[in-house]
C-alpha positions as CSV (number, residue, x, y, z in Angstrom):
1,X,-0.2,0.2,-0.1
2,X,1.4,3.5,-1.0
3,X,4.9,2.0,-1.4
4,X,5.8,4.5,-4.1
5,X,5.0,8.7,-3.6
6,X,5.3,11.4,-6.1
7,X,7.4,14.2,-4.4
8,X,7.8,17.3,-7.3
9,X,9.7,20.1,-5.4
10,X,7.8,22.8,-7.4
11,X,5.3,23.6,-6.4
12,X,5.3,21.5,-3.1
13,X,8.4,23.3,-1.1
14,X,6.8,26.6,-1.6
15,X,3.3,25.3,-0.7
16,X,4.3,23.8,2.4
17,X,6.9,26.5,3.5
18,X,3.8,28.8,3.2
19,X,1.0,27.0,5.2
20,X,3.6,25.6,7.8
21,X,5.4,28.9,8.2
22,X,8.8,27.3,7.8
23,X,11.4,27.0,5.4
24,X,10.6,23.5,3.6
25,X,13.0,22.3,0.5
26,X,12.5,18.7,-0.7
27,X,14.4,17.2,-3.7
28,X,11.9,15.7,-6.6
29,X,11.6,12.2,-7.2
30,X,8.4,11.1,-9.0
31,X,9.2,7.5,-7.6
32,X,10.0,7.6,-4.5
33,X,10.6,4.1,-3.4
34,X,10.9,2.3,0.3
35,X,14.3,2.8,1.9
36,X,14.7,6.2,0.0
37,X,15.2,9.1,1.6
38,X,12.3,11.7,2.2
39,X,11.7,15.0,3.6
40,X,9.3,14.8,6.9
41,X,8.2,17.6,8.9
42,X,8.5,17.3,12.7
43,X,7.8,19.7,15.8
44,X,10.9,20.2,18.2
45,X,9.9,22.6,21.1
46,X,7.0,24.0,19.2
47,X,9.1,24.7,16.0
48,X,8.3,22.9,12.9
49,X,12.0,21.5,11.3
50,X,12.5,19.7,8.0
51,X,14.4,16.1,8.9
52,X,15.5,14.3,5.8
53,X,14.5,10.3,6.8
54,X,14.8,6.9,5.3
55,X,11.4,5.4,4.5
56,X,10.9,2.1,6.1
57,X,12.4,0.0,9.3
58,X,13.4,-3.3,9.7
59,X,12.8,-4.7,12.7
60,X,15.0,-7.6,13.9
61,X,11.8,-10.0,13.9
62,X,11.2,-8.8,10.4
63,X,12.7,-10.1,7.0
64,X,11.4,-7.3,5.3
65,X,11.2,-3.6,5.3
66,X,8.0,-2.0,7.1
67,X,7.1,0.9,5.2
68,X,3.5,1.4,6.7
69,X,1.6,1.0,10.2
70,X,-2.3,0.2,10.4
71,X,-3.9,3.4,12.4
72,X,-6.0,1.2,14.1
73,X,-3.4,-0.4,16.1
74,X,-0.3,1.9,15.9
75,X,-0.8,3.1,19.3
76,X,-0.6,-0.4,20.9
77,X,1.5,-2.6,18.8
78,X,5.4,-2.9,20.5
79,X,7.0,-2.1,17.2
80,X,4.9,1.4,16.8
81,X,3.7,2.5,20.1
82,X,6.5,4.5,21.4
83,X,7.2,6.2,18.1
84,X,3.4,7.0,17.8
85,X,3.3,8.8,21.2
86,X,6.7,10.5,21.1
87,X,7.6,11.0,17.7
88,X,4.7,12.0,15.0
89,X,5.8,13.4,11.7
90,X,4.3,14.6,8.3
91,X,5.5,13.6,4.8
92,X,4.9,16.4,2.6
93,X,3.8,14.9,-1.0
94,X,2.5,15.4,-4.3
95,X,0.6,12.0,-4.4
96,X,1.0,8.4,-4.4
97,X,0.5,5.5,-6.7
98,X,-1.3,2.0,-6.1
99,X,-1.5,-0.7,-9.0
100,X,-4.6,-2.6,-9.4
101,X,-5.0,-5.9,-11.6
102,X,-7.0,-5.6,-14.4
103,X,-7.5,-8.3,-16.8
104,X,-4.0,-10.1,-17.5
105,X,-1.8,-6.7,-16.4
106,X,-1.6,-4.4,-13.3
107,X,-3.0,-0.8,-14.3
108,X,-1.0,2.1,-12.2
109,X,-3.0,4.6,-10.7
110,X,-2.0,8.1,-9.2
111,X,-3.7,9.8,-6.2
112,X,-2.9,13.4,-5.6
113,X,-5.3,16.6,-4.0
114,X,-8.0,17.7,-5.9
115,X,-7.0,21.1,-6.3
116,X,-3.2,20.6,-6.6
117,X,-2.4,21.2,-3.4
118,X,0.4,19.6,-1.2
119,X,-1.0,16.0,0.9
120,X,0.4,15.5,4.2
121,X,0.9,12.0,5.1
122,X,0.8,11.1,8.6
123,X,4.2,9.2,9.9
124,X,6.0,7.8,12.9
125,X,9.9,8.3,13.2
126,X,12.6,6.2,14.7
127,X,15.9,7.7,15.5
128,X,19.0,6.0,16.4
129,X,22.8,7.1,16.8
130,X,24.0,5.0,14.2
131,X,21.7,5.2,11.5
132,X,19.7,8.1,9.3
133,X,16.3,8.7,11.0
134,X,13.9,6.6,9.8
135,X,9.8,7.2,8.8
136,X,6.8,4.6,8.5
137,X,3.6,6.1,7.0
138,X,0.2,5.3,8.7
139,X,-2.4,3.7,7.0
140,X,-6.6,3.3,7.5
141,X,-9.6,2.1,5.7
142,X,-10.3,3.8,2.7
143,X,-13.0,6.7,1.2
144,X,-15.3,5.5,-1.2
145,X,-13.1,6.4,-3.9
146,X,-9.8,4.8,-2.8
147,X,-11.5,1.6,-1.7
148,X,-12.0,1.0,-5.7
149,X,-8.3,0.6,-5.8
150,X,-6.9,-0.8,-2.8
151,X,-8.4,-2.0,0.8
152,X,-6.3,0.6,2.6
153,X,-5.2,4.2,1.9
154,X,-2.7,6.7,3.7
155,X,-3.7,8.8,6.8
156,X,-3.8,12.2,5.4
157,X,-3.7,15.0,7.7
158,X,-6.0,18.3,6.6
159,X,-4.0,21.4,7.0
160,X,-6.0,22.8,9.7
161,X,-5.1,19.5,12.0
162,X,-1.5,19.5,11.5
163,X,-0.8,21.2,14.6
164,X,-2.3,18.6,16.8
165,X,-0.8,15.7,15.2
166,X,2.8,17.1,15.4
167,X,1.9,18.2,19.0
168,X,3.8,15.9,21.4
169,X,1.1,16.3,24.4
170,X,-1.7,15.0,22.1
171,X,-2.7,11.4,23.5
172,X,-3.9,8.8,21.1
173,X,-7.3,9.1,22.1
174,X,-7.0,12.7,20.8
175,X,-6.0,11.6,17.4
176,X,-7.9,8.9,16.4
177,X,-10.6,11.4,15.2
178,X,-7.5,12.2,12.7
179,X,-6.3,8.8,11.6
180,X,-9.6,8.2,9.4
181,X,-10.1,8.7,6.0
182,X,-10.5,11.9,4.7
183,X,-13.7,12.6,2.7
184,X,-12.9,11.7,-1.0
185,X,-13.5,15.1,-2.6
186,X,-10.1,16.0,-1.6
187,X,-8.5,13.4,-3.9
188,X,-8.3,12.8,-7.5
189,X,-7.2,9.7,-9.1
190,X,-5.3,9.4,-12.8
191,X,-4.8,6.6,-14.8
192,X,-0.7,6.7,-15.0
């Protein structure tokens, strides 16, 4: 689910900077894959900062890279609970891709904001002294548009809720309303 992201620096960086009141500067990558570096927004002492993170984690018990956590269980699963409580972040992006089997082939679809605005994917970050910070994005049950293509969709934080999502004092119970699917009118899907 949402394994590939589209990050188009222009006008994404300027729009994110204007919305968040910070200097955000991402590098374009129209096919950002797991394990690649992505620009994230974190809050440190009431100030928003950009941190470049590696997409995905690989716990010792896992044979593969984990790039997503389910919003329904992120606060309680041992792999994710501490990061969710203390290290929530956002991944500003232009959109994401999904593939759907149609006949004998897979068709690629591109999901983006209906008004060409940035999307803010909810994430949780992991810090280690030995490696670049890492990030996992959250997924939720899809809205009626997205469910036609996949059984999950990213948790997308609307601009008016960004401060609530990032503020470290907010507990899981306060955040659960933000972790459901945004209304379908915010999104558009294009055959790619």
